[in-house]
N, C-alpha and C positions, 0 to 999 in steps of 0.2 A: 322781344315779342311787344306788343301795345295794341291795348281794346282802344275801339272809340266809341264814345258815349256820347249821344248826343242829345239833351235834355232840354228841359222847359227852366226858364226861372224858376219858379216854384217849385221844382227839384230839386235846382242848387240851395235853395234855402230848407228845403226839407233836411238834403244831404247833411248840409251846414250844421244844422240844428243839431242832429242826430249826432253830429260828430264833434262837439261841442258837450255835449252830454255824456261823450265820452272820456272828456278832463276827468267830471267827477265821479262817473257811474261806471266801474270796470262789469259789463255784463256779458262781457264773452268768456269762452272757456276759459279756466284758471289754469291752464297747465303750465307746461313747460311753453309753450307755445304764447304766453299772455305779454313776455317782452316783445317777443315781434309783432305781432297783432299790435300792439300798444305806440312802437316804433313809426311802422305805416298808417295808423289813425293820426298821430301827430304832423307826419307829413301830408295825409289828405287832408285833415282839417286844415293846416294853411291855405294849401291849392281852393278849397273852397270856397272859405273865407275869403281869402281875396279875390275872386270871381263875384261872391255873392256882395261884396264890397262894391266893384267896378258895376256892378249890377244894376244895383242900389241908387248909385250916382247917374247913370246913363238912362236909365227906365223910363218909358214914354206910357203915354197908354196906347202909342202907333204900333211898339215893338211888344206888347206884350202879349206876343205868341208867339216869338222868337225862339228857337233851340239855341243853346248854346256847348260848343263841342269839347268836350277832353279826349284826352288822349292819355290812358291811366298805361304804365308797365302791366304785365300780369298778373306780377305779385299784389300789385296796391289795387288792379279791380278784384282779384281771390278775396283780397281782406276786409276791401267794400262790400262785398256780398256777405262773405260771416259774416261781420258786424251789422250791416242791416237786420240778414234773417235773425239773428241773435238778440237785436233791439226791437224789433218791431213789439214784442210784448208789454217793453216801458212806453212805447209813445201812445200820448193819452188821445191826440190830436187825429181824430178819422182821415181826415183830410193828408195829413199828411202819412198817415197809415197806407193810405187809398194810392198816395204816390210812389212811396219808398216800395213797397211788394213788387209793383212790374218793375222796376228796375234790378230789384237783386235777383227776381228771374230772367231781365231777359241777360243782364252777368254771368249768370249759371250757363244757359244758351250757349253763350261766347267760349263759354270755356269747355265744353265738352267737343 
């Protein structure tokens, strides 16, 4: 089962930054699920990091409003939602927070 996600370049960069911070700060639940979330977040981080690097190489003024598609497996989208919700308090940039919250909300709606 896959979850489709169409997001802007700013959202890709915000998620990439958030997932890069997961390497240094474990802000999600520290129970037995911690290794599971870490493993999934590393895979997600690689996916979003490679996409953000390719966007930086190709981006021009004419395609700044372009949406980028991601096809996430159900467990990846579930973990991404939980990581975003758990890490929102640690995000200091209000612009990134305003981008991340609707993404987490839309992922939540797709899981219901």
